[in-house]
N, CA, C and O atoms as CSV, one atom per row, in Angstrom:
chain,resi,resn,atom,element,x,y,z
A,1,MET,N,N,-11.052,20.181,7.941
A,1,MET,CA,C,-10.339,18.925,8.048
A,1,MET,C,C,-11.209,17.808,7.483
A,1,MET,O,O,-12.415,17.757,7.724
A,2,GLN,N,N,-10.572,16.912,6.726
A,2,GLN,CA,C,-11.283,15.821,6.075
A,2,GLN,C,C,-11.692,14.762,7.097
A,2,GLN,O,O,-10.917,14.422,7.991
A,3,GLN,N,N,-12.912,14.243,6.959
A,3,GLN,CA,C,-13.424,13.230,7.880
A,3,GLN,C,C,-12.760,11.885,7.616
A,3,GLN,O,O,-12.572,11.490,6.465
A,4,GLU,N,N,-12.412,11.197,8.672
A,4,GLU,CA,C,-11.792,9.877,8.575
A,4,GLU,C,C,-12.808,8.867,8.055
A,4,GLU,O,O,-13.913,8.763,8.587
A,5,ARG,N,N,-12.431,8.111,7.001
A,5,ARG,CA,C,-13.336,7.130,6.410
A,5,ARG,C,C,-12.819,5.707,6.537
A,5,ARG,O,O,-13.494,4.776,6.097
A,6,ARG,N,N,-11.667,5.511,7.114
A,6,ARG,CA,C,-11.080,4.178,7.206
A,6,ARG,C,C,-11.805,3.342,8.249
A,6,ARG,O,O,-12.219,3.843,9.295
A,7,THR,N,N,-11.948,2.050,7.940
A,7,THR,CA,C,-12.668,1.165,8.852
A,7,THR,C,C,-11.866,-0.061,9.265
A,7,THR,O,O,-12.275,-0.760,10.192
A,8,SER,N,N,-10.760,-0.347,8.625
A,8,SER,CA,C,-9.949,-1.528,8.943
A,8,SER,C,C,-8.706,-1.118,9.714
A,8,SER,O,O,-8.092,-0.091,9.423
A,9,LYS,N,N,-8.344,-1.920,10.690
A,9,LYS,CA,C,-7.139,-1.648,11.472
A,9,LYS,C,C,-5.916,-1.764,10.577
A,9,LYS,O,O,-5.781,-2.725,9.820
A,10,ARG,N,N,-5.029,-0.784,10.665
A,10,ARG,CA,C,-3.830,-0.846,9.844
A,10,ARG,C,C,-2.615,-1.164,10.694
A,10,ARG,O,O,-2.595,-0.933,11.902
A,11,LYS,N,N,-1.611,-1.697,10.035
A,11,LYS,CA,C,-0.359,-2.051,10.677
A,11,LYS,C,C,0.724,-1.128,10.120
A,11,LYS,O,O,0.879,-0.994,8.906
A,12,ARG,N,N,1.468,-0.498,11.025
A,12,ARG,CA,C,2.552,0.390,10.631
A,12,ARG,C,C,3.818,-0.441,10.418
A,12,ARG,O,O,4.124,-1.331,11.213
A,13,PHE,N,N,4.547,-0.149,9.348
A,13,PHE,CA,C,5.797,-0.837,9.074
A,13,PHE,C,C,6.883,-0.264,9.968
A,13,PHE,O,O,7.092,0.949,9.998
A,14,VAL,N,N,7.574,-1.131,10.696
A,14,VAL,CA,C,8.698,-0.727,11.521
A,14,VAL,C,C,9.979,-1.193,10.847
A,14,VAL,O,O,10.881,-0.390,10.605
A,15,ASN,N,N,10.067,-2.474,10.545
A,15,ASN,CA,C,11.201,-3.026,9.797
A,15,ASN,C,C,10.779,-3.192,8.348
A,15,ASN,O,O,9.619,-3.494,8.065
A,16,LYS,N,N,11.699,-3.000,7.447
A,16,LYS,CA,C,11.383,-3.081,6.030
A,16,LYS,C,C,11.554,-4.517,5.515
A,16,LYS,O,O,12.406,-5.250,6.016
A,17,PRO,N,N,10.764,-4.922,4.533
A,17,PRO,CA,C,10.864,-6.284,3.990
A,17,PRO,C,C,12.108,-6.453,3.123
A,17,PRO,O,O,12.753,-5.478,2.738
A,18,ASP,N,N,12.427,-7.698,2.826
A,18,ASP,CA,C,13.551,-7.987,1.935
A,18,ASP,C,C,13.220,-7.615,0.498
A,18,ASP,O,O,14.103,-7.225,-0.266
A,19,GLY,N,N,11.966,-7.735,0.136
A,19,GLY,CA,C,11.555,-7.456,-1.237
A,19,GLY,C,C,11.248,-5.988,-1.472
A,19,GLY,O,O,11.527,-5.132,-0.632
A,20,ARG,N,N,10.665,-5.717,-2.637
A,20,ARG,CA,C,10.324,-4.347,-3.012
A,20,ARG,C,C,8.869,-4.286,-3.451
A,20,ARG,O,O,8.310,-5.265,-3.946
A,21,PHE,N,N,8.269,-3.120,-3.258
A,21,PHE,CA,C,6.907,-2.851,-3.686
A,21,PHE,C,C,6.935,-1.957,-4.921
A,21,PHE,O,O,7.809,-1.102,-5.071
A,22,PHE,N,N,5.967,-2.170,-5.792
A,22,PHE,CA,C,5.819,-1.365,-7.001
A,22,PHE,C,C,4.353,-0.999,-7.181
A,22,PHE,O,O,3.461,-1.721,-6.735
A,23,VAL,N,N,4.118,0.125,-7.835
A,23,VAL,CA,C,2.777,0.517,-8.241
A,23,VAL,C,C,2.796,0.647,-9.753
A,23,VAL,O,O,3.661,1.315,-10.318
A,24,THR,N,N,1.835,0.003,-10.403
A,24,THR,CA,C,1.710,0.087,-11.855
A,24,THR,C,C,0.523,0.975,-12.187
A,24,THR,O,O,-0.596,0.755,-11.723
A,25,VAL,N,N,0.802,1.990,-13.010
A,25,VAL,CA,C,-0.202,2.944,-13.456
A,25,VAL,C,C,-0.122,2.989,-14.977
A,25,VAL,O,O,0.929,3.308,-15.534
A,26,ARG,N,N,-1.231,2.671,-15.655
A,26,ARG,CA,C,-1.266,2.714,-17.127
A,26,ARG,C,C,-0.083,1.965,-17.742
A,26,ARG,O,O,0.591,2.494,-18.625
A,27,ASN,N,N,0.171,0.756,-17.288
A,27,ASN,CA,C,1.232,-0.114,-17.794
A,27,ASN,C,C,2.643,0.390,-17.507
A,27,ASN,O,O,3.605,-0.153,-18.051
A,28,ASN,N,N,2.792,1.406,-16.671
A,28,ASN,CA,C,4.107,1.884,-16.240
A,28,ASN,C,C,4.298,1.520,-14.775
A,28,ASN,O,O,3.463,1.841,-13.929
A,29,GLN,N,N,5.414,0.843,-14.482
A,29,GLN,CA,C,5.676,0.388,-13.124
A,29,GLN,C,C,6.650,1.344,-12.432
A,29,GLN,O,O,7.686,1.708,-12.990
A,30,TYR,N,N,6.293,1.749,-11.192
A,30,TYR,CA,C,7.105,2.667,-10.407
A,30,TYR,C,C,7.422,2.022,-9.064
A,30,TYR,O,O,6.546,1.438,-8.427
A,31,GLU,N,N,8.667,2.128,-8.640
A,31,GLU,CA,C,9.043,1.562,-7.346
A,31,GLU,C,C,8.511,2.442,-6.216
A,31,GLU,O,O,8.564,3.670,-6.283
A,32,VAL,N,N,8.005,1.790,-5.191
A,32,VAL,CA,C,7.527,2.479,-3.997
A,32,VAL,C,C,8.752,2.888,-3.181
A,32,VAL,O,O,9.649,2.077,-2.950
A,33,MET,N,N,8.786,4.145,-2.748
A,33,MET,CA,C,9.907,4.644,-1.952
A,33,MET,C,C,9.826,4.138,-0.509
A,33,MET,O,O,10.844,3.806,0.098
A,34,ASP,N,N,8.595,4.082,0.039
A,34,ASP,CA,C,8.412,3.642,1.417
A,34,ASP,C,C,6.973,3.177,1.598
A,34,ASP,O,O,6.051,3.756,1.025
A,35,VAL,N,N,6.785,2.138,2.389
A,35,VAL,CA,C,5.454,1.693,2.778
A,35,VAL,C,C,5.204,2.242,4.174
A,35,VAL,O,O,5.965,1.971,5.104
A,36,ILE,N,N,4.141,3.011,4.314
A,36,ILE,CA,C,3.827,3.636,5.591
A,36,ILE,C,C,3.051,2.669,6.484
A,36,ILE,O,O,3.423,2.434,7.634
A,37,ASP,N,N,1.967,2.113,5.938
A,37,ASP,CA,C,1.149,1.167,6.689
A,37,ASP,C,C,0.330,0.338,5.715
A,37,ASP,O,O,0.223,0.658,4.531
A,38,VAL,N,N,-0.250,-0.747,6.249
A,38,VAL,CA,C,-1.031,-1.657,5.414
A,38,VAL,C,C,-2.167,-2.238,6.243
A,38,VAL,O,O,-2.029,-2.444,7.448
A,39,SER,N,N,-3.285,-2.497,5.589
A,39,SER,CA,C,-4.402,-3.193,6.233
A,39,SER,C,C,-5.019,-4.116,5.188
A,39,SER,O,O,-4.599,-4.136,4.031
A,40,VAL,N,N,-6.003,-4.864,5.607
A,40,VAL,CA,C,-6.704,-5.733,4.675
A,40,VAL,C,C,-7.461,-4.912,3.636
A,40,VAL,O,O,-7.792,-5.426,2.568
A,41,ALA,N,N,-7.742,-3.633,3.935
A,41,ALA,CA,C,-8.518,-2.782,3.030
A,41,ALA,C,C,-7.674,-1.877,2.142
A,41,ALA,O,O,-8.173,-1.378,1.133
A,42,GLY,N,N,-6.400,-1.651,2.493
A,42,GLY,CA,C,-5.604,-0.729,1.691
A,42,GLY,C,C,-4.187,-0.593,2.185
A,42,GLY,O,O,-3.751,-1.308,3.088
A,43,ILE,N,N,-3.462,0.354,1.568
A,43,ILE,CA,C,-2.047,0.539,1.871
A,43,ILE,C,C,-1.705,2.020,1.742
A,43,ILE,O,O,-2.227,2.719,0.874
A,44,GLY,N,N,-0.816,2.485,2.625
A,44,GLY,CA,C,-0.300,3.843,2.563
A,44,GLY,C,C,1.144,3.808,2.092
A,44,GLY,O,O,1.958,3.065,2.640
A,45,LEU,N,N,1.468,4.606,1.076
A,45,LEU,CA,C,2.781,4.558,0.437
A,45,LEU,C,C,3.393,5.933,0.286
A,45,LEU,O,O,2.688,6.942,0.292
A,46,GLU,N,N,4.722,5.971,0.148
A,46,GLU,CA,C,5.414,7.158,-0.328
A,46,GLU,C,C,5.999,6.826,-1.687
A,46,GLU,O,O,6.662,5.806,-1.873
A,47,MET,N,N,5.733,7.719,-2.631
A,47,MET,CA,C,6.139,7.517,-4.021
A,47,MET,C,C,7.005,8.683,-4.489
A,47,MET,O,O,6.981,9.766,-3.904
A,48,GLY,N,N,7.756,8.448,-5.533
A,48,GLY,CA,C,8.529,9.510,-6.164
A,48,GLY,C,C,7.730,10.248,-7.216
A,48,GLY,O,O,8.211,11.219,-7.799
A,49,ILE,N,N,6.506,9.791,-7.463
A,49,ILE,CA,C,5.627,10.431,-8.447
A,49,ILE,C,C,4.275,10.712,-7.810
A,49,ILE,O,O,3.899,10.095,-6.813
A,50,TYR,N,N,3.559,11.646,-8.400
A,50,TYR,CA,C,2.196,11.952,-7.963
A,50,TYR,C,C,1.258,10.921,-8.572
A,50,TYR,O,O,1.359,10.604,-9.757
A,51,LEU,N,N,0.341,10.397,-7.756
A,51,LEU,CA,C,-0.678,9.464,-8.231
A,51,LEU,C,C,-2.022,10.183,-8.207
A,51,LEU,O,O,-2.422,10.724,-7.176
A,52,ASP,N,N,-2.707,10.190,-9.327
A,52,ASP,CA,C,-3.995,10.873,-9.420
A,52,ASP,C,C,-5.056,10.166,-8.585
A,52,ASP,O,O,-5.304,8.978,-8.793
A,53,PRO,N,N,-5.695,10.873,-7.637
A,53,PRO,CA,C,-6.812,10.267,-6.902
A,53,PRO,C,C,-7.894,9.794,-7.870
A,53,PRO,O,O,-8.218,10.475,-8.843
A,54,GLY,N,N,-8.444,8.620,-7.586
A,54,GLY,CA,C,-9.436,8.010,-8.465
A,54,GLY,C,C,-8.839,7.075,-9.496
A,54,GLY,O,O,-9.569,6.330,-10.150
A,55,ARG,N,N,-7.525,7.101,-9.652
A,55,ARG,CA,C,-6.834,6.262,-10.644
A,55,ARG,C,C,-6.748,4.829,-10.159
A,55,ARG,O,O,-6.409,4.580,-9.002
A,56,MET,N,N,-7.053,3.885,-11.040
A,56,MET,CA,C,-6.887,2.459,-10.756
A,56,MET,C,C,-5.407,2.117,-10.875
A,56,MET,O,O,-4.742,2.545,-11.818
A,57,VAL,N,N,-4.885,1.337,-9.907
A,57,VAL,CA,C,-3.478,0.952,-9.904
A,57,VAL,C,C,-3.351,-0.523,-9.529
A,57,VAL,O,O,-4.293,-1.146,-9.041
A,58,ARG,N,N,-2.184,-1.045,-9.767
A,58,ARG,CA,C,-1.836,-2.395,-9.342
A,58,ARG,C,C,-0.669,-2.269,-8.361
A,58,ARG,O,O,0.326,-1.610,-8.663
A,59,VAL,N,N,-0.786,-2.891,-7.201
A,59,VAL,CA,C,0.270,-2.876,-6.191
A,59,VAL,C,C,0.915,-4.254,-6.195
A,59,VAL,O,O,0.233,-5.270,-6.061
A,60,THR,N,N,2.244,-4.281,-6.352
A,60,THR,CA,C,2.986,-5.534,-6.470
A,60,THR,C,C,4.074,-5.597,-5.399
A,60,THR,O,O,4.732,-4.599,-5.103
A,61,TYR,N,N,4.248,-6.781,-4.828
A,61,TYR,CA,C,5.371,-7.051,-3.932
A,61,TYR,C,C,6.215,-8.137,-4.596
A,61,TYR,O,O,5.688,-9.162,-5.030
A,62,LYS,N,N,7.544,-7.905,-4.672
A,62,LYS,CA,C,8.461,-8.872,-5.272
A,62,LYS,C,C,9.645,-9.088,-4.352
A,62,LYS,O,O,10.217,-8.138,-3.819
A,63,ASP,N,N,10.007,-10.362,-4.170
A,63,ASP,CA,C,11.280,-10.700,-3.539
A,63,ASP,C,C,11.877,-11.857,-4.328
A,63,ASP,O,O,11.382,-12.189,-5.405
A,64,ASP,N,N,12.923,-12.470,-3.813
A,64,ASP,CA,C,13.598,-13.537,-4.559
A,64,ASP,C,C,12.695,-14.726,-4.869
A,64,ASP,O,O,12.877,-15.397,-5.884
A,65,ASP,N,N,11.719,-14.991,-3.995
A,65,ASP,CA,C,10.878,-16.176,-4.127
A,65,ASP,C,C,9.442,-15.895,-4.526
A,65,ASP,O,O,8.730,-16.809,-4.943
A,66,THR,N,N,9.003,-14.654,-4.408
A,66,THR,CA,C,7.579,-14.358,-4.507
A,66,THR,C,C,7.310,-13.124,-5.339
A,66,THR,O,O,8.040,-12.135,-5.265
A,67,THR,N,N,6.258,-13.192,-6.129
A,67,THR,CA,C,5.675,-12.007,-6.753
A,67,THR,C,C,4.176,-12.118,-6.520
A,67,THR,O,O,3.549,-13.111,-6.889
A,68,MET,N,N,3.609,-11.083,-5.901
A,68,MET,CA,C,2.163,-11.084,-5.683
A,68,MET,C,C,1.647,-9.666,-5.890
A,68,MET,O,O,2.383,-8.690,-5.745
A,69,TYR,N,N,0.385,-9.580,-6.226
A,69,TYR,CA,C,-0.181,-8.262,-6.502
A,69,TYR,C,C,-1.661,-8.236,-6.187
A,69,TYR,O,O,-2.316,-9.268,-6.036
A,70,THR,N,N,-2.158,-7.024,-6.093
A,70,THR,CA,C,-3.582,-6.769,-5.984
A,70,THR,C,C,-3.855,-5.430,-6.667
A,70,THR,O,O,-2.923,-4.689,-6.982
A,71,THR,N,N,-5.106,-5.127,-6.890
A,71,THR,CA,C,-5.470,-3.868,-7.535
A,71,THR,C,C,-6.191,-2.973,-6.540
A,71,THR,O,O,-6.736,-3.438,-5.539
A,72,GLY,N,N,-6.180,-1.688,-6.837
A,72,GLY,CA,C,-6.838,-0.742,-5.958
A,72,GLY,C,C,-7.031,0.598,-6.638
A,72,GLY,O,O,-6.710,0.776,-7.812
A,73,THR,N,N,-7.562,1.533,-5.873
A,73,THR,CA,C,-7.835,2.882,-6.363
A,73,THR,C,C,-7.152,3.879,-5.435
A,73,THR,O,O,-7.230,3.765,-4.212
A,74,VAL,N,N,-6.486,4.850,-6.032
A,74,VAL,CA,C,-5.822,5.901,-5.258
A,74,VAL,C,C,-6.905,6.762,-4.606
A,74,VAL,O,O,-7.771,7.298,-5.297
A,75,THR,N,N,-6.858,6.895,-3.284
A,75,THR,CA,C,-7.849,7.708,-2.571
A,75,THR,C,C,-7.366,9.130,-2.357
A,75,THR,O,O,-8.159,10.071,-2.365
A,76,HIS,N,N,-6.075,9.283,-2.167
A,76,HIS,CA,C,-5.499,10.620,-1.975
A,76,HIS,C,C,-4.005,10.572,-2.284
A,76,HIS,O,O,-3.389,9.507,-2.263
A,77,CYS,N,N,-3.442,11.724,-2.566
A,77,CYS,CA,C,-2.009,11.844,-2.796
A,77,CYS,C,C,-1.627,13.289,-2.510
A,77,CYS,O,O,-2.170,14.219,-3.107
A,78,GLU,N,N,-0.686,13.465,-1.587
A,78,GLU,CA,C,-0.258,14.827,-1.265
A,78,GLU,C,C,1.258,14.865,-1.102
A,78,GLU,O,O,1.878,13.852,-0.779
A,79,PRO,N,N,1.847,16.025,-1.324
A,79,PRO,CA,C,3.300,16.140,-1.178
A,79,PRO,C,C,3.739,15.803,0.247
A,79,PRO,O,O,3.047,16.110,1.217
A,80,SER,N,N,4.903,15.168,0.347
A,80,SER,CA,C,5.522,14.917,1.645
A,80,SER,C,C,6.970,15.409,1.543
A,80,SER,O,O,7.288,16.197,0.653
A,81,ALA,N,N,7.823,14.969,2.414
A,81,ALA,CA,C,9.205,15.449,2.433
A,81,ALA,C,C,10.034,14.898,1.273
A,81,ALA,O,O,9.698,13.868,0.688
A,82,HIS,N,N,11.102,15.590,0.957
A,82,HIS,CA,C,12.131,15.128,0.028
A,82,HIS,C,C,11.604,14.809,-1.373
A,82,HIS,O,O,11.973,13.794,-1.963
A,83,GLN,N,N,10.756,15.664,-1.891
A,83,GLN,CA,C,10.197,15.518,-3.239
A,83,GLN,C,C,9.498,14.174,-3.431
A,83,GLN,O,O,9.610,13.543,-4.482
A,84,ARG,N,N,8.787,13.758,-2.412
A,84,ARG,CA,C,7.991,12.532,-2.465
A,84,ARG,C,C,6.524,12.885,-2.299
A,84,ARG,O,O,6.165,14.008,-1.945
A,85,TYR,N,N,5.677,11.878,-2.569
A,85,TYR,CA,C,4.235,12.032,-2.409
A,85,TYR,C,C,3.722,10.891,-1.546
A,85,TYR,O,O,4.106,9.735,-1.724
A,86,ARG,N,N,2.855,11.234,-0.614
A,86,ARG,CA,C,2.240,10.216,0.243
A,86,ARG,C,C,0.864,9.904,-0.329
A,86,ARG,O,O,0.024,10.790,-0.484
A,87,ALA,N,N,0.650,8.626,-0.640
A,87,ALA,CA,C,-0.594,8.204,-1.289
A,87,ALA,C,C,-1.279,7.116,-0.482
A,87,ALA,O,O,-0.630,6.295,0.166
A,88,GLY,N,N,-2.599,7.127,-0.536
A,88,GLY,CA,C,-3.404,6.068,0.041
A,88,GLY,C,C,-4.097,5.314,-1.078
A,88,GLY,O,O,-4.635,5.918,-2.006
A,89,ILE,N,N,-4.083,4.002,-0.987
A,89,ILE,CA,C,-4.721,3.152,-2.001
A,89,ILE,C,C,-5.674,2.214,-1.282
A,89,ILE,O,O,-5.275,1.492,-0.368
A,90,VAL,N,N,-6.926,2.227,-1.695
A,90,VAL,CA,C,-7.907,1.293,-1.159
A,90,VAL,C,C,-7.984,0.118,-2.136
A,90,VAL,O,O,-8.119,0.315,-3.344
A,91,PHE,N,N,-7.898,-1.092,-1.609
A,91,PHE,CA,C,-7.951,-2.274,-2.458
A,91,PHE,C,C,-9.360,-2.436,-3.009
A,91,PHE,O,O,-10.340,-2.106,-2.341
A,92,ASP,N,N,-9.455,-2.947,-4.235
A,92,ASP,CA,C,-10.743,-3.090,-4.915
A,92,ASP,C,C,-11.579,-4.198,-4.302
A,92,ASP,O,O,-11.093,-5.302,-4.059
A,93,PHE,N,N,-12.841,-3.887,-4.058
A,93,PHE,CA,C,-13.755,-4.868,-3.484
A,93,PHE,C,C,-13.959,-6.094,-4.375
A,93,PHE,O,O,-13.968,-7.210,-3.857
A,94,PRO,N,N,-14.123,-5.935,-5.706
A,94,PRO,CA,C,-14.294,-7.143,-6.525
A,94,PRO,C,C,-13.105,-8.093,-6.439
A,94,PRO,O,O,-13.236,-9.286,-6.711
A,95,HIS,N,N,-11.946,-7.562,-6.060
A,95,HIS,CA,C,-10.737,-8.381,-5.936
A,95,HIS,C,C,-10.361,-8.555,-4.466
A,95,HIS,O,O,-9.191,-8.765,-4.144
A,96,ARG,N,N,-11.339,-8.468,-3.583
A,96,ARG,CA,C,-11.082,-8.520,-2.140
A,96,ARG,C,C,-10.347,-9.797,-1.741
A,96,ARG,O,O,-9.504,-9.764,-0.845
A,97,GLU,N,N,-10.648,-10.908,-2.382
A,97,GLU,CA,C,-9.945,-12.151,-2.050
A,97,GLU,C,C,-8.458,-12.017,-2.340
A,97,GLU,O,O,-7.631,-12.429,-1.526
A,98,ASP,N,N,-8.099,-11.434,-3.515
A,98,ASP,CA,C,-6.693,-11.189,-3.836
A,98,ASP,C,C,-6.075,-10.243,-2.816
A,98,ASP,O,O,-4.937,-10.445,-2.392
A,99,SER,N,N,-6.822,-9.207,-2.417
A,99,SER,CA,C,-6.319,-8.237,-1.443
A,99,SER,C,C,-6.068,-8.887,-0.092
A,99,SER,O,O,-5.066,-8.599,0.563
A,100,ASN,N,N,-6.979,-9.765,0.330
A,100,ASN,CA,C,-6.797,-10.475,1.596
A,100,ASN,C,C,-5.559,-11.362,1.552
A,100,ASN,O,O,-4.784,-11.397,2.508
A,101,LEU,N,N,-5.371,-12.076,0.449
A,101,LEU,CA,C,-4.191,-12.930,0.297
A,101,LEU,C,C,-2.920,-12.084,0.274
A,101,LEU,O,O,-1.920,-12.446,0.892
A,102,PHE,N,N,-2.959,-10.950,-0.443
A,102,PHE,CA,C,-1.826,-10.030,-0.514
A,102,PHE,C,C,-1.459,-9.561,0.893
A,102,PHE,O,O,-0.297,-9.622,1.293
A,103,TYR,N,N,-2.456,-9.093,1.637
A,103,TYR,CA,C,-2.231,-8.598,2.995
A,103,TYR,C,C,-1.664,-9.699,3.890
A,103,TYR,O,O,-0.679,-9.477,4.595
A,104,LYS,N,N,-2.271,-10.872,3.866
A,104,LYS,CA,C,-1.814,-11.966,4.724
A,104,LYS,C,C,-0.392,-12.390,4.381
A,104,LYS,O,O,0.409,-12.678,5.271
A,105,ARG,N,N,-0.081,-12.427,3.089
A,105,ARG,CA,C,1.256,-12.849,2.679
A,105,ARG,C,C,2.294,-11.807,3.076
A,105,ARG,O,O,3.344,-12.156,3.616
A,106,VAL,N,N,2.015,-10.541,2.817
A,106,VAL,CA,C,2.944,-9.478,3.210
A,106,VAL,C,C,3.099,-9.479,4.723
A,106,VAL,O,O,4.210,-9.353,5.239
A,107,ARG,N,N,2.000,-9.619,5.424
A,107,ARG,CA,C,2.065,-9.624,6.887
A,107,ARG,C,C,2.887,-10.804,7.401
A,107,ARG,O,O,3.615,-10.664,8.383
A,108,SER,N,N,2.781,-11.960,6.754
A,108,SER,CA,C,3.559,-13.119,7.205
A,108,SER,C,C,5.056,-12.868,7.066
A,108,SER,O,O,5.843,-13.372,7.867
A,109,PHE,N,N,5.457,-12.096,6.061
A,109,PHE,CA,C,6.872,-11.755,5.898
A,109,PHE,C,C,7.322,-10.766,6.962
A,109,PHE,O,O,8.475,-10.785,7.393
A,110,LEU,N,N,6.415,-9.911,7.379
A,110,LEU,CA,C,6.790,-8.749,8.170
A,110,LEU,C,C,6.310,-8.756,9.603
A,110,LEU,O,O,6.580,-7.804,10.336
A,111,ASP,N,N,5.607,-9.792,10.034
A,111,ASP,CA,C,4.987,-9.767,11.359
A,111,ASP,C,C,5.934,-9.320,12.463
A,111,ASP,O,O,5.531,-8.589,13.368
A,112,ALA,N,N,7.165,-9.745,12.396
A,112,ALA,CA,C,8.113,-9.350,13.442
A,112,ALA,C,C,8.362,-7.845,13.423
A,112,ALA,O,O,8.761,-7.269,14.435
A,113,GLY,N,N,8.129,-7.210,12.283
A,113,GLY,CA,C,8.397,-5.783,12.182
A,113,GLY,C,C,7.159,-4.926,12.161
A,113,GLY,O,O,7.256,-3.723,11.919
A,114,LEU,N,N,5.998,-5.499,12.405
A,114,LEU,CA,C,4.762,-4.731,12.381
A,114,LEU,C,C,4.275,-4.445,13.792
A,114,LEU,O,O,4.354,-5.298,14.676
A,115,ASN,N,N,3.776,-3.244,13.987
A,115,ASN,CA,C,3.168,-2.878,15.261
A,115,ASN,C,C,1.755,-2.422,14.994
A,115,ASN,O,O,1.493,-1.793,13.968
A,116,ASP,N,N,0.830,-2.727,15.903
A,116,ASP,CA,C,-0.529,-2.216,15.768
A,116,ASP,C,C,-0.516,-0.718,15.826
A,116,ASP,O,O,0.211,-0.122,16.620
A,117,ASP,N,N,-1.316,-0.108,14.991
A,117,ASP,CA,C,-1.521,1.334,15.024
A,117,ASP,C,C,-2.971,1.542,15.429
A,117,ASP,O,O,-3.846,0.809,14.968
A,118,THR,N,N,-3.236,2.491,16.251
A,118,THR,CA,C,-4.595,2.679,16.742
A,118,THR,C,C,-5.491,3.326,15.699
A,118,THR,O,O,-6.712,3.328,15.858
A,119,ARG,N,N,-4.918,3.873,14.642
A,119,ARG,CA,C,-5.739,4.465,13.596
A,119,ARG,C,C,-6.305,3.365,12.709
A,119,ARG,O,O,-5.862,2.218,12.775
A,120,ASN,N,N,-7.273,3.712,11.888
A,120,ASN,CA,C,-7.871,2.751,10.965
A,120,ASN,C,C,-7.586,3.158,9.535
A,120,ASN,O,O,-7.332,4.328,9.246
A,121,LEU,N,N,-7.630,2.179,8.642
A,121,LEU,CA,C,-7.428,2.426,7.218
A,121,LEU,C,C,-8.655,1.985,6.466
A,121,LEU,O,O,-8.703,2.102,5.242
């Protein structure tokens, strides 16, 4: 079993946001099927495509009023149900300020639908 390396508290999504999330890989943008959880350090997603671990990506949130993004690196990706893949993305440290703003902004939209999870990300 793989050792847990997460150090930041993550928030599990209960209610879904009005907007949509996307992951951009090599200038190709893919819609996120589901957001599992989010923290100041990273995000857990379900995708319709496999994301190569170690790959640099851009995570974007868009709604009618807002477009925001941050960059990160895929830490893992494994098959999940219904021909989807569950991926973990750690936000890039050099862009930590962007990641913090991304997290705070997404959290402000979703606070009513977020619950603390005892696990760390």
